Backbone as a printed PyTorch tensor [residue, N CA C, xyz], in Angstrom:
tensor([[[107.3280, 106.6530,  94.5400],
         [108.0610, 105.6530,  95.5560],
         [108.2190, 106.2350,  96.7090]],

        [[108.8820, 107.1970,  96.9940],
         [109.7040, 108.1000,  97.7830],
         [108.2970, 108.4380,  99.4580]],

        [[106.9050, 108.1620,  98.8330],
         [105.3000, 108.7760,  99.6110],
         [105.3430, 107.7320, 100.2110]],

        [[105.6170, 106.4240,  99.4520],
         [105.2770, 105.2600, 100.4360],
         [106.3050, 104.6780, 101.4080]],

        [[107.4160, 105.2710, 100.8420],
         [108.8460, 104.7150, 101.9290],
         [108.4990, 105.7230, 102.8260]],

        [[108.6570, 106.7270, 102.6590],
         [108.4370, 107.9640, 104.2110],
         [107.1780, 107.1330, 104.8180]],

        [[106.2810, 106.7590, 104.3930],
         [104.8610, 106.4880, 105.1680],
         [105.0010, 105.3150, 106.3580]],

        [[106.0980, 104.5370, 104.9910],
         [106.1910, 103.2740, 105.3250],
         [107.1760, 103.1500, 106.9870]],

        [[108.1050, 104.1330, 106.9910],
         [108.5700, 104.4560, 108.0850],
         [108.1100, 105.2270, 108.9820]],

        [[107.0400, 106.0850, 108.3230],
         [106.0450, 106.6510, 109.9870],
         [105.1520, 106.0310, 110.3450]],

        [[105.4150, 104.5730, 109.9950],
         [104.2210, 104.2030, 110.4150],
         [104.7540, 102.3400, 111.5630]],

        [[106.7030, 102.1930, 110.9510],
         [107.5990, 101.6290, 111.2790],
         [107.8470, 102.2170, 113.0310]],

        [[107.9210, 103.5610, 113.0890],
         [108.2170, 104.3060, 114.2050],
         [107.3480, 104.3740, 114.7880]],

        [[105.6080, 104.4180, 114.0190],
         [104.8270, 104.3420, 115.6900],
         [104.0190, 102.7200, 115.8950]],

        [[104.9110, 101.3300, 115.3460],
         [104.6470, 100.6760, 116.0430],
         [105.9080, 100.4400, 117.0020]],

        [[106.8800, 100.8660, 117.1550],
         [107.9170, 100.7640, 117.4550],
         [107.4810, 101.0760, 118.9740]],

        [[107.1150, 102.4260, 118.8650],
         [106.5370, 103.4950, 120.2270],
         [105.2430, 102.4600, 120.8560]],

        [[104.4120, 101.9540, 120.3180],
         [103.5280, 101.1840, 121.3450],
         [104.3140, 100.2550, 121.9040]],

        [[104.7770,  99.4660, 120.8190],
         [105.6220,  98.1380, 121.6190],
         [106.2880,  98.5420, 122.8430]],

        [[107.0950,  99.8910, 122.4160],
         [107.9110, 100.2500, 123.6680],
         [106.4550, 100.6820, 124.9080]],

        [[105.9200, 101.1520, 124.5400],
         [104.7760, 101.9390, 125.3840],
         [104.3720, 100.0810, 126.3420]],

        [[104.1130,  99.5330, 125.5290],
         [103.4110,  98.0320, 126.1230],
         [104.2640,  97.0160, 126.5040]],

        [[105.5250,  97.1060, 126.4250],
         [106.7630,  96.8500, 127.1380],
         [106.6790,  97.2030, 128.4040]],

        [[106.7130,  98.7250, 128.5610],
         [107.0440,  99.2400, 129.4060],
         [105.9670,  98.6940, 130.8020]],

        [[104.7090,  99.2550, 130.0820],
         [103.3910,  98.9020, 131.2460],
         [103.8150,  97.6480, 131.4010]],

        [[103.7170,  96.6450, 130.5910],
         [103.6770,  95.2850, 131.4690],
         [104.9230,  95.0030, 132.8620]],

        [[105.7770,  95.7630, 131.7960],
         [106.9760,  95.7400, 133.1720],
         [106.5070,  95.9970, 134.3230]],

        [[106.0120,  97.0680, 134.5740],
         [105.8540,  97.5600, 135.5340],
         [104.4010,  96.2920, 135.9010]],

        [[103.7370,  96.6800, 135.1060],
         [102.7840,  95.0670, 136.2410],
         [102.8070,  93.9310, 136.2220]],

        [[104.0810,  93.5640, 135.8340],
         [105.0000,  92.0480, 136.0580],
         [105.9980,  92.3110, 137.1460]],

        [[106.0680,  94.2700, 137.9510],
         [107.0020,  93.7100, 138.8640],
         [106.3560,  93.3080, 140.3130]],

        [[107.1130,  93.4880, 141.5720],
         [106.4140,  92.9340, 142.7430],
         [105.1760,  93.6390, 143.8040]],

        [[105.2760,  94.9740, 143.2190],
         [104.2760,  95.4770, 143.5820],
         [103.0930,  95.9570, 143.3220]],

        [[102.9720,  95.3540, 141.9520],
         [101.4750,  95.0490, 140.9800],
         [102.0250,  93.3830, 140.4240]],

        [[102.3820,  92.0930, 140.7990],
         [102.3920,  91.3510, 140.1420],
         [101.1320,  90.4810, 139.3660]],

        [[100.1000,  90.3570, 140.1790],
         [ 98.8360,  90.0920, 140.0450],
         [ 97.7410,  90.6450, 140.7080]],

        [[ 96.7030,  90.4870, 140.1380],
         [ 95.4140,  90.6910, 140.8970],
         [ 95.5930,  90.2030, 142.5100]],

        [[ 95.2780,  90.4850, 143.2610],
         [ 95.5840,  89.6700, 144.2100],
         [ 94.0500,  89.3520, 144.9010]],

        [[ 93.5810,  87.9790, 144.5520],
         [ 92.3050,  87.1490, 144.4240],
         [ 92.8650,  85.7280, 145.1550]],

        [[ 92.5600,  85.6450, 146.4160],
         [ 93.1120,  84.5810, 146.7140],
         [ 92.3210,  83.3070, 146.7500]],

        [[ 91.0790,  83.8260, 146.5290],
         [ 90.2140,  82.6270, 145.9090],
         [ 89.6180,  82.1890, 144.4390]],

        [[ 90.6850,  83.2200, 143.5000],
         [ 90.9160,  82.3470, 142.1770],
         [ 91.8220,  82.2460, 142.0270]],

        [[ 92.2820,  81.4860, 141.6500],
         [ 93.8390,  80.8740, 141.3940],
         [ 94.2520,  80.8390, 140.5530]],

        [[ 92.6370,  80.2790, 139.0510],
         [ 92.5860,  80.4050, 137.7460],
         [ 92.5750,  81.7340, 137.2370]],

        [[ 91.9560,  83.1640, 137.8340],
         [ 92.5830,  84.5410, 137.3880],
         [ 93.7160,  84.5640, 137.5660]],

        [[ 94.1950,  84.2250, 138.3980],
         [ 95.8180,  84.4280, 138.5020],
         [ 96.7390,  83.8760, 136.5890]],

        [[ 96.2320,  82.6510, 137.0080],
         [ 97.2670,  81.9630, 136.1440],
         [ 97.0140,  82.9390, 134.5360]],

        [[ 95.3390,  82.9830, 134.2780],
         [ 95.1100,  83.8480, 133.5560],
         [ 95.5520,  84.8680, 132.9210]],

        [[ 95.3680,  86.1460, 134.2320],
         [ 96.1270,  86.7840, 133.9030],
         [ 97.6080,  86.7590, 133.6910]],

        [[ 98.6840,  85.9700, 134.2540],
         [100.0710,  85.7880, 133.8890],
         [100.1420,  85.3630, 132.5960]],

        [[ 99.4200,  84.4580, 131.7670],
         [ 99.9810,  83.7070, 130.6920],
         [ 99.2700,  85.4740, 129.5110]],

        [[ 98.6190,  85.9380, 129.8760],
         [ 98.1520,  87.0090, 129.3160],
         [ 99.3450,  87.6830, 129.0560]],

        [[ 99.7360,  88.7630, 130.3820],
         [100.8390,  89.6850, 130.5690],
         [102.0420,  88.7080, 129.2250]],

        [[102.6970,  87.5630, 129.5950],
         [103.2200,  86.7550, 128.9010],
         [103.2680,  86.7090, 127.6570]],

        [[102.0020,  86.6690, 126.6600],
         [101.7740,  86.3460, 125.5980],
         [101.5710,  87.7070, 125.1500]],

        [[101.3130,  89.3010, 125.4350],
         [101.0960,  90.5400, 125.5050],
         [102.6380,  91.0160, 125.1740]],

        [[103.7380,  90.1470, 126.2320],
         [104.8220,  90.8810, 126.0960],
         [105.8120,  90.0750, 125.2320]],

        [[105.6080,  88.9380, 125.1250],
         [106.1920,  88.5790, 123.6310],
         [105.8750,  88.8760, 122.0170]],

        [[104.5740,  89.3190, 122.0100],
         [103.9230,  90.0030, 121.0110],
         [104.7850,  91.3480, 120.5720]],

        [[104.6400,  92.2020, 122.3500],
         [105.2020,  93.3620, 121.8860],
         [106.7590,  93.5190, 121.4310]],

        [[107.4660,  92.0580, 121.7510],
         [109.0330,  92.2770, 121.8090],
         [109.1760,  92.0310, 120.4260]],

        [[108.4340,  91.0500, 119.5800],
         [108.1540,  90.7530, 117.8210],
         [107.9390,  92.1660, 117.8750]],

        [[106.8400,  92.4930, 117.3900],
         [106.6550,  93.6500, 116.7970],
         [108.0650,  95.0040, 116.9460]],

        [[108.6690,  94.8860, 117.9590],
         [109.0930,  95.7990, 118.5360],
         [110.1780,  95.7280, 116.7170]],

        [[111.1780,  94.4590, 117.5620],
         [112.0980,  93.7310, 116.6130],
         [111.8620,  94.2870, 115.0600]],

        [[110.6770,  93.4860, 114.9650],
         [110.6760,  93.5460, 113.1950],
         [109.6150,  94.8980, 113.0100]],

        [[109.5650,  95.7570, 113.5120],
         [109.3810,  96.7320, 113.0230],
         [110.7860,  98.2400, 113.1470]],

        [[111.6300,  97.3400, 113.7670],
         [113.0800,  98.2820, 113.5170],
         [113.7830,  97.6430, 112.1480]],

        [[113.7960,  96.0970, 112.2000],
         [114.1040,  95.2990, 111.0440],
         [114.2210,  96.0760, 109.9690]],

        [[112.6520,  95.9750, 109.9070],
         [111.8560,  96.6240, 108.5440],
         [112.0210,  97.5800, 108.2080]],

        [[112.4760,  98.3470, 108.8930],
         [113.0160, 100.1100, 109.0410],
         [114.0590,  99.7280, 108.0340]],

        [[114.7510,  99.1450, 108.0010],
         [115.8670,  99.3250, 106.5670],
         [115.0970,  98.2490, 105.4310]],

        [[115.5890,  98.4040, 104.4310],
         [114.6600,  98.2500, 103.0970],
         [115.4860,  96.6680, 102.6440]],

        [[115.5460,  95.8890, 103.8110],
         [116.6050,  94.7570, 103.5430],
         [115.8200,  93.3810, 103.4130]],

        [[114.6180,  93.1250, 103.1760],
         [113.4040,  92.0110, 103.1820],
         [112.8690,  92.5980, 102.0590]],

        [[112.0940,  91.2950, 101.5390],
         [110.6600,  90.9670, 100.1390],
         [109.6200,  92.1550, 100.4110]],

        [[109.0700,  92.8210, 100.1000],
         [107.8660,  93.0290, 100.6260],
         [106.3480,  92.4350, 101.1110]],

        [[106.8330,  91.5070,  99.7690],
         [105.7360,  90.0370,  99.9450],
         [105.9230,  89.9330, 101.5760]],

        [[107.3120,  89.3400, 102.1080],
         [107.1090,  88.9510, 103.2640],
         [107.2400,  89.6110, 104.7220]],

        [[107.4330,  91.3990, 104.0890],
         [107.2190,  92.1190, 105.1150],
         [105.5110,  92.1810, 105.7860]],

        [[105.0980,  91.8410, 104.2990],
         [103.2860,  92.1100, 104.6160],
         [102.7640,  90.6500, 105.4490]],

        [[103.0190,  89.1370, 104.6940],
         [102.6860,  88.5520, 105.1060],
         [102.9020,  88.4380, 106.4900]],

        [[104.4900,  89.2650, 107.7410],
         [104.0890,  88.9900, 109.2660],
         [103.4300,  90.3560, 109.7070]],

        [[103.5920,  91.0580, 108.2660],
         [103.0350,  91.8000, 108.8120],
         [101.3740,  91.6570, 109.6990]],

        [[100.8240,  91.0970, 108.6760],
         [ 98.8320,  90.8720, 108.7990],
         [ 99.2400,  89.0970, 110.2510]],

        [[100.0430,  88.6750, 109.8810],
         [100.5510,  88.0510, 111.7120],
         [100.5380,  88.7180, 113.0850]],

        [[101.1790,  89.8480, 112.6730],
         [101.4140,  90.4630, 113.4820],
         [ 99.7280,  91.0510, 114.2510]],

        [[ 99.3110,  92.0190, 112.9410],
         [ 97.9010,  92.6700, 113.3440],
         [ 97.0420,  91.8690, 113.6830]],

        [[ 96.7580,  90.5960, 113.5740],
         [ 95.9330,  89.2580, 114.0080],
         [ 96.9120,  89.1570, 115.4770]],

        [[ 97.4010,  88.6870, 116.1060],
         [ 98.7310,  88.8210, 117.3150],
         [ 98.3680,  90.0380, 118.0180]],

        [[ 97.8820,  91.1850, 117.6150],
         [ 98.2660,  92.0940, 118.6270],
         [ 96.3710,  92.4940, 118.3120]],

        [[ 95.3550,  91.8750, 117.7080],
         [ 93.7460,  91.5580, 118.0290],
         [ 93.8420,  91.3410, 119.0800]],

        [[ 94.6240,  89.7540, 118.5030],
         [ 94.2270,  88.7790, 119.2750],
         [ 94.4560,  89.4260, 121.4510]],

        [[ 95.4320,  89.7160, 121.8810],
         [ 95.7700,  90.6920, 122.8840],
         [ 94.8440,  91.5160, 123.1540]],

        [[ 94.5250,  92.5350, 122.4520],
         [ 93.4810,  93.2490, 123.0140],
         [ 92.2850,  92.2080, 123.4230]],

        [[ 91.4860,  91.7700, 122.9310],
         [ 90.5120,  91.0470, 123.3810],
         [ 90.5400,  90.2510, 124.3120]],

        [[ 91.4800,  89.2620, 124.4220],
         [ 92.4230,  88.4690, 125.7450],
         [ 92.3700,  89.9850, 126.8570]],

        [[ 92.6510,  90.6510, 126.4790],
         [ 92.8290,  91.5860, 127.9510],
         [ 91.3140,  92.4140, 128.4800]],

        [[ 90.5730,  92.5580, 127.0870],
         [ 89.3970,  92.9150, 127.2310],
         [ 88.6180,  92.1130, 128.3750]],

        [[ 88.5110,  91.1190, 127.6180],
         [ 87.7540,  89.3600, 127.8840],
         [ 87.7410,  89.0710, 129.6990]],

        [[ 89.0590,  89.8070, 129.5900],
         [ 89.6470,  89.0600, 131.1070],
         [ 89.4940,  90.1740, 131.7990]],

        [[ 88.8050,  91.6410, 131.7970],
         [ 88.6710,  92.3460, 132.7530],
         [ 86.8240,  92.2550, 132.7120]],

        [[ 86.5140,  91.9650, 131.3480],
         [ 85.0610,  91.7500, 131.9790],
         [ 84.0080,  90.3850, 132.2480]],

        [[ 85.4290,  89.3920, 132.5900],
         [ 85.4330,  88.3450, 133.7530],
         [ 85.6820,  87.2840, 133.2190]],

        [[ 86.3290,  86.8510, 132.6560],
         [ 87.3110,  85.9150, 132.1040],
         [ 87.1750,  85.4330, 131.0600]],

        [[ 87.3070,  83.9460, 131.1690],
         [ 87.3650,  83.6630, 129.0700],
         [ 86.1910,  82.5380, 128.8970]],

        [[ 84.7990,  83.1380, 129.5260],
         [ 83.9710,  82.3990, 129.1970],
         [ 83.0110,  83.4530, 128.4080]],

        [[ 82.5670,  82.8510, 127.9720],
         [ 82.0110,  83.5720, 126.5440],
         [ 80.2370,  83.9560, 126.9040]],

        [[ 80.2850,  83.7660, 127.9250],
         [ 78.4890,  83.9470, 129.0260],
         [ 78.0000,  85.4110, 128.8370]],

        [[ 77.4050,  86.2470, 128.2970],
         [ 77.0410,  87.3830, 128.6070],
         [ 76.9530,  87.5090, 129.8000]],

        [[ 76.0500,  86.5240, 130.4940],
         [ 76.0390,  86.7850, 132.2180],
         [ 76.8440,  86.5600, 133.0170]],

        [[ 78.3010,  86.0980, 132.2500],
         [ 79.6330,  86.4760, 133.4830],
         [ 80.7180,  87.3130, 132.9160]],

        [[ 79.9290,  87.7410, 131.6630],
         [ 81.0610,  88.5770, 131.2290],
         [ 80.3800,  90.3520, 131.9890]],

        [[ 79.2250,  90.6000, 131.7400],
         [ 78.7780,  92.0650, 132.0670],
         [ 77.9790,  92.0100, 133.3600]],

        [[ 78.5540,  92.2880, 134.8840],
         [ 78.1590,  92.2580, 135.9810],
         [ 78.2870,  93.7570, 135.9870]],

        [[ 76.8040,  94.1760, 136.0270],
         [ 76.0730,  94.9960, 135.7490],
         [ 76.7440,  96.4120, 137.8530]],

        [[ 76.3400,  95.3180, 138.2530],
         [ 76.0990,  95.6790, 140.0090],
         [ 77.5240,  96.4590, 140.4650]],

        [[ 78.8340,  95.4110, 139.4180],
         [ 80.5080,  95.5490, 139.6720],
         [ 81.1900,  96.6220, 138.6730]],

        [[ 81.6250,  98.1010, 138.9620],
         [ 81.3190,  99.3920, 137.8940],
         [ 82.4650,  98.6130, 137.5850]],

        [[ 83.3190,  97.7370, 137.8990],
         [ 84.9750,  97.4860, 137.2550],
         [ 85.6490,  95.5220, 136.7630]],

        [[ 84.1190,  95.3500, 136.1500],
         [ 84.3330,  94.2120, 136.4240],
         [ 84.6540,  93.1520, 137.3830]],

        [[ 85.6340,  92.7610, 137.5570],
         [ 86.6360,  91.8660, 138.1280],
         [ 87.2460,  92.8800, 139.0210]],

        [[ 87.4950,  93.6570, 139.8220],
         [ 88.3490,  94.5180, 140.6730],
         [ 87.0500,  94.3280, 141.9210]],

        [[ 87.7160,  93.4530, 142.6080],
         [ 87.0770,  93.7270, 143.7210],
         [ 87.9440,  94.5630, 144.8710]],

        [[ 89.5520,  94.7380, 144.2240],
         [ 90.1700,  95.9860, 145.2350],
         [ 90.7300,  96.8980, 145.2540]],

        [[ 90.6970,  98.0910, 145.9070],
         [ 91.9830,  99.2600, 145.0650],
         [ 92.7660,  98.3130, 144.2380]],

        [[ 93.6690,  97.5400, 144.7010],
         [ 94.5420,  97.2210, 144.3680],
         [ 94.2570,  96.7720, 142.7210]],

        [[ 93.0780,  95.6600, 142.6530],
         [ 92.9050,  95.6060, 141.3350],
         [ 92.4110,  96.4670, 140.5990]],

        [[ 91.4860,  97.5890, 141.1720],
         [ 91.4370,  98.4540, 140.3670],
         [ 92.0710,  99.4130, 139.5950]],

        [[ 93.5460,  99.5100, 140.3590],
         [ 94.6030, 100.3050, 139.7560],
         [ 95.1280,  99.2080, 139.0640]],

        [[ 95.1340,  98.2980, 138.9440],
         [ 95.6190,  97.3550, 138.1570],
         [ 94.7880,  97.4030, 137.3420]],

        [[ 93.5770,  97.5630, 136.5920],
         [ 92.6900,  97.6660, 135.4790],
         [ 92.8130,  98.6500, 134.7900]],

        [[ 92.7200,  99.5500, 135.7230],
         [ 92.9730, 101.1340, 135.4210],
         [ 94.5620, 101.1360, 134.6140]],

        [[ 95.4140, 100.6530, 134.7570],
         [ 96.9540, 100.5940, 133.7620],
         [ 96.5430,  99.9300, 133.1640]],

        [[ 96.1100,  98.4780, 133.3290],
         [ 96.0160,  97.5190, 131.8420],
         [ 95.1570,  98.0200, 130.8420]],

        [[ 94.1710,  99.2760, 130.9760],
         [ 93.6420,  99.4520, 129.6810],
         [ 94.6110, 100.5280, 128.7800]],

        [[ 95.9110, 100.8000, 129.2160],
         [ 96.4210, 101.9360, 128.4230],
         [ 97.3710, 100.5430, 127.5960]],

        [[ 97.2470,  99.7890, 128.3550],
         [ 97.6630,  98.0660, 127.4670],
         [ 96.7440,  97.7550, 126.2670]],

        [[ 95.5160,  97.6740, 127.2130],
         [ 94.1300,  97.7180, 125.6980],
         [ 94.3820,  98.5240, 124.6480]],

        [[ 94.5060,  99.7260, 125.1690],
         [ 94.7040, 101.1150, 124.1920],
         [ 95.8590, 101.2330, 123.3410]],

        [[ 97.0490, 100.7460, 123.7070],
         [ 98.4800, 100.6110, 122.8370],
         [ 97.7810,  99.1790, 122.1930]],

        [[ 97.5780,  98.1010, 122.6710],
         [ 97.6000,  97.3060, 121.5010],
         [ 96.1770,  96.8350, 120.1930]],

        [[ 95.6390,  98.0950, 120.7210],
         [ 94.7140,  98.0830, 119.9060],
         [ 95.3390,  98.8960, 118.8840]],

        [[ 96.1980,  99.9600, 119.3540],
         [ 96.6680, 100.9370, 118.1570],
         [ 97.8360, 100.0790, 116.7770]],

        [[ 98.6160,  99.3980, 118.1730],
         [ 99.4010,  98.5320, 117.5900],
         [ 98.9350,  97.2440, 116.7160]],

        [[ 97.5900,  97.3130, 116.3930],
         [ 97.1360,  96.1490, 116.1740],
         [ 97.1350,  97.2610, 114.6240]],

        [[ 96.1480,  98.5050, 114.2480],
         [ 95.8660,  99.3610, 113.7290],
         [ 96.6170,  99.7950, 112.9790]],

        [[ 97.7880, 100.2250, 113.5970],
         [ 98.9170, 100.5600, 112.4100],
         [ 99.8700,  99.1850, 111.5140]],

        [[ 99.8610,  98.1910, 112.4430],
         [101.2310,  96.9120, 111.8920],
         [ 99.4590,  97.0580, 110.5330]],

        [[ 98.2740,  96.9510, 110.6190],
         [ 97.2540,  96.1010, 110.1310],
         [ 97.7010,  97.3380, 108.5780]],

        [[ 97.7550,  98.8520, 109.1240],
         [ 97.8090, 100.0450, 107.8290],
         [ 99.4790,  99.4740, 107.5100]],

        [[100.2390,  98.7570, 107.9510],
         [101.5680,  98.1700, 107.1970],
         [101.1520,  97.6310, 106.1540]],

        [[100.3680,  96.2680, 106.5980],
         [100.3630,  95.6900, 105.9080],
         [ 99.5170,  95.3460, 104.2070]],

        [[ 98.4630,  96.7220, 104.5230],
         [ 97.7180,  96.8860, 103.5010],
         [ 99.1370,  97.8970, 102.6550]],

        [[ 99.9030,  98.8970, 102.5850],
         [100.8020,  99.5730, 102.4950],
         [101.5320,  98.8920, 101.8460]],

        [[102.0580,  97.5580, 102.5910],
         [103.0620,  96.9710, 101.2860],
         [102.3190,  95.9290, 100.4550]],

        [[101.1330,  95.8860, 101.0060],
         [100.1460,  94.5900,  99.3850],
         [100.0480,  95.7910,  98.4750]],

        [[100.0000,  96.9900,  99.0200],
         [ 99.0800,  98.1020,  97.5310],
         [100.9280,  97.9630,  97.1620]],

        [[102.2070,  98.0330,  97.5260],
         [102.8130,  98.1730,  97.1470],
         [103.8580,  97.2310,  95.7890]],

        [[103.0330,  96.3620,  96.2790],
         [103.2110,  95.4220,  96.0070],
         [102.8820,  94.9440,  94.0550]],

        [[101.1300,  95.2660,  94.6090],
         [100.4220,  95.4430,  93.1580],
         [101.0960,  95.9570,  92.1070]],

        [[101.6850,  97.4370,  92.7450],
         [101.9690,  98.2280,  92.1520],
         [103.1670,  98.0210,  91.1440]],

        [[104.2830,  97.5160,  92.0100],
         [105.6290,  96.6790,  91.6950],
         [104.9560,  96.1620,  90.4160]],

        [[104.1470,  94.8830,  90.8310],
         [103.9320,  93.8330,  89.8700],
         [103.3650,  94.5630,  88.2100]],

        [[102.3970,  95.0920,  88.6640],
         [102.0790,  95.9090,  87.0570],
         [103.3320,  96.6000,  87.0220]],

        [[104.0150,  97.9870,  87.1410],
         [104.7450,  98.3140,  86.5240],
         [105.7220,  97.3010,  85.8300]],

        [[106.6190,  96.0980,  86.4300],
         [107.0230,  95.1060,  85.8790],
         [106.7790,  94.0800,  84.3900]],

        [[105.0500,  94.2100,  84.6860],
         [104.3730,  93.8180,  83.8030],
         [104.4420,  95.0280,  82.5410]],

        [[104.3030,  95.9690,  82.7360],
         [104.0070,  97.3220,  82.0420],
         [105.6600,  97.2360,  81.1000]],

        [[106.6420,  97.1680,  81.6790],
         [107.6180,  97.2020,  81.4280],
         [108.2980,  96.4790,  80.3510]],

        [[107.8640,  95.2250,  80.6930],
         [108.2610,  93.7540,  79.6590],
         [107.3120,  94.6970,  78.5400]],

        [[106.1900,  94.3370,  78.5080],
         [105.6150,  94.7890,  77.5650],
         [105.8470,  96.1510,  76.5060]],

        [[105.8850,  96.9290,  77.2990],
         [106.5090,  98.5750,  76.4600],
         [107.6750,  97.7110,  75.2960]],

        [[108.6830,  97.5380,  75.9860],
         [109.9700,  96.8720,  74.9100],
         [109.5470,  96.0920,  73.7090]],

        [[108.4130,  95.6020,  73.9760],
         [108.1460,  94.2770,  72.6950],
         [108.3990,  92.6870,  72.9680]],

        [[109.5250,  93.0900,  74.1340],
         [109.5030,  91.0980,  75.0030],
         [108.4490,  90.4770,  75.5420]],

        [[107.8820,  89.7100,  74.5720],
         [106.5130,  88.9330,  76.0480],
         [107.2190,  87.8700,  76.1320]],

        [[107.8550,  87.0210,  76.1560],
         [109.0560,  85.6020,  76.3750],
         [110.0820,  86.3330,  77.0240]],

        [[110.3380,  85.1560,  77.9460],
         [112.2260,  85.2730,  78.3700],
         [113.2210,  84.8610,  77.5180]],

        [[114.1860,  85.4030,  78.0980],
         [115.5220,  85.7550,  76.4870],
         [115.9920,  83.7990,  76.8580]],

        [[116.0910,  84.0020,  76.1620],
         [116.6850,  81.9560,  76.0830],
         [118.2330,  82.3450,  75.9200]],

        [[118.4520,  81.3610,  76.5960],
         [119.8760,  81.4980,  76.6860],
         [120.5290,  80.8880,  76.6490]],

        [[121.8980,  81.2120,  75.4470],
         [122.9680,  80.3540,  74.6610],
         [123.0960,  79.2110,  75.7730]],

        [[123.2960,  77.8890,  74.8390],
         [124.4330,  77.0960,  75.2630],
         [126.0620,  77.5810,  75.5000]],

        [[126.9670,  77.1430,  75.9350],
         [128.1850,  77.3290,  76.0850],
         [128.9060,  76.6480,  75.6440]],

        [[128.3780,  75.1930,  74.9670],
         [128.8210,  74.5470,  74.3580],
         [128.3870,  74.0870,  73.0440]],

        [[129.0660,  74.9620,  72.0600],
         [128.5870,  74.9600,  70.9340],
         [128.7110,  73.5460,  70.2640]],

        [[128.9980,  72.6580,  69.7440],
         [128.8130,  71.6990,  69.5370],
         [128.6980,  70.7400,  70.0550]],

        [[128.1280,  69.4850,  69.5590],
         [128.0940,  68.2790,  69.8250],
         [129.0930,  67.5610,  69.8320]],

        [[128.9600,  66.3220,  71.2890],
         [129.6610,  65.6480,  71.9950],
         [130.3850,  64.5300,  70.3460]],

        [[131.2120,  64.2380,  69.9560],
         [131.8470,  63.4010,  69.6200],
         [131.4770,  62.1830,  69.6800]],

        [[131.4300,  61.9410,  71.0960],
         [131.5700,  60.2450,  71.8090],
         [130.1410,  59.9680,  71.6200]]])
């Protein structure tokens, strides 16, 4: 049990680290110098970029708060596992949205995503090129956060299964197969 507890704390610390890095990078991207990709003819891309940064910031903040909270063994392992699975899916969605954005937007048509004549996808200027380079770090840490959160989910799921098996084995080892019958407090029947 101590090995799983140490592994759980190590995974939570790694999740905290990934979340803090993503929050820092997104705060840098949301600053005045790197507000959004500067493409005056593409307002849709600017609004998509803002949504993308805000979504990733919210996921990173939730992940940071929950990983710090769950380092304390205060909640049920099943509840932690369910939230870990949800956070892993949210991190994967964040990664895929960042990846799809720089490959040409949200349309999933191959000819619009893969622009072989332009090496950096949507980046049409040096400013966008530097934003894309920084955003690749967000992609990397979002994927790493998804993997770490999914590993926490698997660890919690294994701990839950092992705990259920141990509880059942302990009940049958004692020879008790049915729940204990509680005695009535009032032993006499009412005379009314």
